[in-house]
C-alpha positions, 0 to 999 in steps of 0.5 A: 076117525077110529071106531071107538065109543064113549062107553069104551072110554068111560070103561077104560078110565074106570079100569085105570082108576080102580086098577082092576077089571072086577072092581071096575065092573062093580062100579059100572054095574056090569059083568067082568067079561063086559069090561074086558070086551070094552077094553079089547075093542078099544085096543083093537080100534087103536091097534096098541095094548093099553093095559097089561095084567100084573098079578091080580091087578091091571096096569096101564102100559106106557101108551095107556098112560098117555091115552088116559090123559087124553081120554079124561080130557075128552070126557071133560070136553063132552060134558062141556058140550052137553052143558052148552047144548042144554043152555040152547035147548033151555031144558028144565031137565038135567043131571048133576054129579055132586061129590062131598067130603064125608063130614058134609054128609050130615047136612047135604041130603037135607039140602038135596031134599029142598033143592029137589022140591024146587027142581024136581026134573033134575036128577042127582048122583051123590058121591061121598069120600075124604078130601083127597079122593074127592079132589081126584074125582074133580080133577078127572072130570068125574063130578060137576061140583064138590062140597068141601071145607078147605079150598083146594090149592092144587087145582084151578077152581072157582069156589063159593063159601055158602055156610060156616063150619065150626070145628072144636074138641069134644069129650065124653061127659065124664071126662076130666076136662068136661066141667072146666071153663076156659081151658088152656090149650096146653092141657090137651097134651096130657090126653089122647085123641081119636082122629080122622085118617090122613087125607081128611080135611078135618085131620089137616085142620086139627094138625094145623091147630096143634102145630100153631099152638105148639102143643104135641098131639097124642094120637091113640087111634086113627079111624076113617069115619066121623061116626066111628070116632063119635062112638069111640069118644063116647066110649072113653077112648079119647078126645076128638076134633070134629066139625060141630055140624056132625055132633048136634044130636050127641051134644043135645042128648048129653052123650058128648060134651063140647070142651071150652078150649081157649081159641076154639071153635075154629070157624071155617066155611063150607065151599062149593067148588068146580073146575074153572075151565069146566062149563057149568051145566044148567043143573050145576048153575041152579044148585049153585044159586040155591046154595048161595040163597038158601044153604046157610039158613037151612044148615043153621036150622038143621045142624 
């Protein structure tokens, strides 16, 4: 075999993902020269250029594009190897790479605290992003498990629903609709909405709801986080469509008001998802069993 290392493969994959040596270095917690050296050693091992500089960015060559596909597959198989050997060794120790959509960050840390009490020897890396980016991580074998609302159709996955995810419309307490009962959804056409970015699962559910009800959606501003949307809604910028798991404190304190719209809330589910072909490590299996047995109860008590 040619003299290349796993570290070089991982470095190459991160550079390809970021399109930048400096960004890859920041994500890998190493210096830019260290990243450049790993790329150079990898290219020397195969005798072909894998990347080229375009302005301030890095672009894959044609060979690099093909190399990336095989590198991602190879890393996935190595993770399967680690999972299989962990089973043979019957190790209590382990590591879990977990990714969650940003809406789930309101309860996942609490779940991890309870899980770590049961499995203190398992270490966990947590990544938080929107649905589109989380699915890319899953597809590239960067994570073992994903927590998200909508089940992905674009990947061959196994999914387990472990808790409900109610979504509804909230407003500042002095809003014109705040004191009304049984509000017809058609009334919403006269009001603006502060919404999540395209790629968000919450945004997709909201758009599907308005399309189904044949009511125009008046977007006054798009924002990338639930926290910013909540602040904007409390300030009177507009209504918002959010998971009720994210606004429990604001509703309890009276800073936001849940609107009583006919047909809402929409009751979705939180799902734990993994690639079907990816062998579950003992750590991933333990976390899956924990969510199935304890997840719903803990989340209902928390949010």
